[in-house]
C-alpha positions in Angstrom: -9.9 1.0 24.1 -8.3 -0.3 20.7 -4.8 -2.1 20.7 -2.2 0.1 19.4 0.7 -1.8 20.7 1.5 -2.8 16.9 1.5 0.9 16.2 3.7 1.8 19.4 6.2 -1.0 18.3 6.6 0.7 14.9 7.3 4.0 16.6 9.8 2.6 18.9 11.6 0.9 16.3 11.6 4.0 13.8 12.5 6.4 16.8 15.1 4.1 18.0 13.9 4.5 21.5 11.5 3.2 24.0 8.2 5.2 23.9 7.1 7.2 27.2 3.6 7.1 28.1 3.2 10.7 26.9 4.6 9.3 23.2 2.1 6.6 23.5 -0.9 9.0 24.2 0.2 11.6 21.5 0.5 8.6 19.0 -3.3 7.4 20.0 -4.4 10.9 19.6 -3.7 11.5 15.8 -4.2 8.0 14.8 -7.4 6.0 14.4 -8.1 2.4 14.0 -10.3 1.4 11.0 -11.9 -2.0 9.6 -12.7 -2.4 6.0 -14.4 -5.6 4.8 -13.1 -7.3 1.7 -13.7 -5.4 -1.4 -14.6 -2.3 0.9 -13.7 1.3 -0.6 -11.6 3.3 1.8 -11.7 6.4 -0.7 -12.8 7.1 -4.6 -11.2 9.2 -7.0 -12.6 12.6 -7.0 -12.8 12.7 -3.4 -10.6 14.7 -1.4 -7.9 12.4 0.4 -7.2 13.5 3.7 -5.4 10.2 5.6 -2.4 7.9 5.4 -3.0 4.5 6.2 -0.6 1.9 8.1 -1.8 -1.6 7.5 -2.1 -3.8 10.8 -3.8 -6.5 8.8 -4.9 -7.3 5.6 -4.2 -5.9 2.2 -5.3 -2.7 0.3 -4.7 -1.7 -3.3 -4.6 1.6 -5.1 -5.7 1.8 -8.7 -7.4 4.0 -11.5 -9.9 3.3 -13.6 -9.7 4.8 -17.3 -12.6 6.1 -19.3 -13.5 2.9 -20.7 -14.1 1.4 -17.3 -10.8 -0.8 -17.1 -9.1 -0.7 -13.7 -5.3 -0.6 -13.5 -3.8 -1.6 -9.9 -0.8 1.2 -9.1 -0.1 -0.2 -5.6 -1.0 -3.1 -3.0 0.1 -3.0 0.8 0.1 -5.5 3.5 0.9 -5.7 6.9 3.3 -3.2 8.3 3.0 -1.0 5.2 2.0 2.5 4.3 -0.5 3.3 1.6 -2.2 6.4 0.4 -2.1 9.3 -2.1 1.4 10.8 -1.6 -0.4 13.9 -2.7 -2.7 14.0 0.4 -4.3 16.4 1.4 -5.8 17.0 -2.0 -8.4 15.5 -4.5 -7.1 12.1 -5.4 -7.0 10.5 -8.6 -7.0 6.8 -7.2 -9.7 4.5 -5.4 -8.4 2.5 -2.9 -10.1 -0.9 -1.7 -9.7 -3.8 0.6 -8.8 -6.9 -1.2 -9.2 -8.8 2.2 -10.7 -8.0 5.4 -8.2 -5.4 6.6 -7.5 -3.3 9.8 -5.5 0.1 9.5 -4.5 2.7 11.6 -4.9 6.1 9.8 -3.7 9.4 10.4 -4.8 12.8 8.7 -2.1 15.3 7.4 -2.0 17.5 10.7 -1.0 14.4 12.8 1.0 13.1 10.1 3.0 16.4 10.1 3.3 16.5 13.8 4.6 13.0 13.9 7.1 13.6 11.0 8.8 16.4 13.2 8.8 14.1 16.1 10.2 10.9 14.3 12.2 12.2 11.2 12.6 8.6 9.9 8.9 8.6 9.1 9.2 10.9 6.7 12.3 9.0 5.5 10.0 5.9 5.0 7.2 7.6 3.1 10.3 9.1 0.8 11.1 5.5 0.0 7.5 5.0 -1.2 7.8 7.7 -3.7 11.1 6.3 -4.7 9.2 2.7 -5.0 6.6 4.4 -7.0 9.2 5.9 -9.4 10.7 2.6 -9.7 7.5 0.6 -10.6 6.7 3.4 -13.3 10.0 2.9 -15.2 9.7 -0.7 -14.5 6.3 -0.7 -16.4 7.8 1.3 -19.1 11.2 -0.4 -19.8 10.6 -4.0 -18.8 8.6 -6.6 -20.4 5.5 -8.1 -18.5 7.4 -11.1 -17.9 10.6 -9.7 -16.3 8.0 -7.6 -14.0 6.2 -10.6 -12.9 9.4 -12.4 -12.1 10.5 -9.4 -10.2 7.3 -9.4 -8.5 7.5 -13.3 -7.7 11.3 -12.5 -6.5 10.5 -9.4 -4.1 7.4 -10.4 -2.7 6.2 -14.0 -3.4 3.7 -13.8 -0.4 1.7 -11.0 -2.2 1.4 -13.2 -5.4 -0.2 -16.1 -3.4 -2.5 -13.6 -1.8 -3.8 -11.7 -4.7 -6.3 -13.1 -7.5 -4.7 -13.1 -10.9 -6.8 -10.6 -12.2 -5.3 -8.2 -9.8 -1.7 -9.4 -10.5 -2.4 -9.1 -14.5 -3.9 -5.3 -14.0 -1.0 -4.5 -12.1 1.3 -5.7 -14.7 -1.0 -4.1 -17.3 -1.8 -7.2 -19.2 -4.9 -9.4 -19.6 -5.5 -12.3 -17.4 -4.8 -14.7 -20.2 -1.5 -13.2 -21.1 -0.5 -13.6 -17.5 -1.7 -17.3 -17.7 0.9 -17.8 -20.3 3.5 -15.7 -18.9 2.9 -18.2 -15.3 3.0 -21.3 -18.0 6.2 -20.0 -19.6 7.9 -19.5 -16.2 6.8 -22.9 -14.6 8.2 -24.5 -18.0 11.7 -22.9 -17.4 12.1 -24.2 -14.0 11.3 -27.6 -15.1 
């Protein structure tokens, strides 16, 4: 039997109460534990995405590919974060890959709906994901790449250390060469 202790802890925290054995059985019945190898595809654009992913270990990225074949990273998620297409269940415009070997708990829309009724805080947590995404788009449109990089460094330095520079540059909407210039400029400011 898979270890669901991290998931049980999560629902204990958001539910603000200890889980009963019936609660644990219900959670276990709607989630499945999945593993993705580094660079493994979770889902493709054009497919119907029907699952939400809570990360136990590893790092996922969600991105789009434009008509010229260029990738644009939209979101990253690491341990104890959710990731998925917020329009689930529907045909998705996104791709999702594992940046590292990754273990997730995934839940389909029916299970998710059941859990949000029992744990209203789960819905609130996902709403915060919407807000983060909206703020990210506003930031991309209104701030410079340097400002966005500094914000990423401030808010999630661990993520910056775990990601290859080409993923960070795609996330910021700049070339890897331009990102190197930003990093050098920030480094000079600190000295």
